[in-house]
N, C-alpha and C positions, 0 to 999 in steps of 0.2 A: 222452029218452033211450030207447033201443031196447030191447025186451023182454029180449033176448039180455043185454044190457048191464047192465040192471037185476039180472037173475037172477045174474050175476056178482058183481055189487056186494052182492046180499044173502047170497049164499054166503059171501063174503069175509069179511063181518060177523060171520055165524054160526061160522066157522072160527076167527076172533080170540077170538071169546067162548068157544069150546070150550078154546081154548088157555089162556086167562086161568084158566078154570075148573080147568084140569089143574095149572096151576102152583100154584094156593091149595091143591087137595086134596094136591100132594106135599109142601107144607109143613105139613100139620096132622100133629100128632103122633097115635101110636095107643096104645092102653094094652094090648092083648092080640092074641093070635093070630086071634081072630075079627074084630077090627076092621082089622088087617092083609090078611086075606083079603078082606073087604068092600072095603078101599081098592083093593086090587090089582085086583079084579073091575071095580070103577068105573073105575078108569084104563085098563084094558084096552078096555072098553065106549068109554070117551072116545077112545082112540086109532084104534080102528076107524072111529069116527064122522069123526074128522079125516082118516084116509084117504080115506074116501069123498067128504067134501066137497072135498078136494083133487083127486080123480079127476073129479069133477062140474065143478070149476072149469076143469079143464085141457080136458075134452071141449067145454063152452060157449065156452071160448075159440078152441078150433079151428074150430069152427061159425061163430063171428064172424070169424076171419080168413078163411075160406073163402068166407064170404057177401061179405065186403068186396072179395075179389079177384075173384069171379064177373064183376062189371060189365067187368073189365079184359080178360076173355077173350072178347071179342065177336068172333065167327067172321066176321062180315060186313065187319069192318074190315080193310083191306088196308093194311099200312105202306108208305109211300112209300119206304122205305129197303130193301126186298126186291128 
């Protein structure tokens, strides 16, 4: 497996774990205002992390597509259909 694909897979796993953690945190009850604020702060932090992971995944997927399409852009090749 290529390094970019491995990075994408690892980031996707981390994103899935973050989303599971967010879901379980949302279901936890809070007893007071301090706990609610702490929970909201943690959820905001996790949302930022999830957005960052999604952006990183998109960038790596774009790089991977560009890398795959590069060999087909061989300038020395002349199509017989031109």
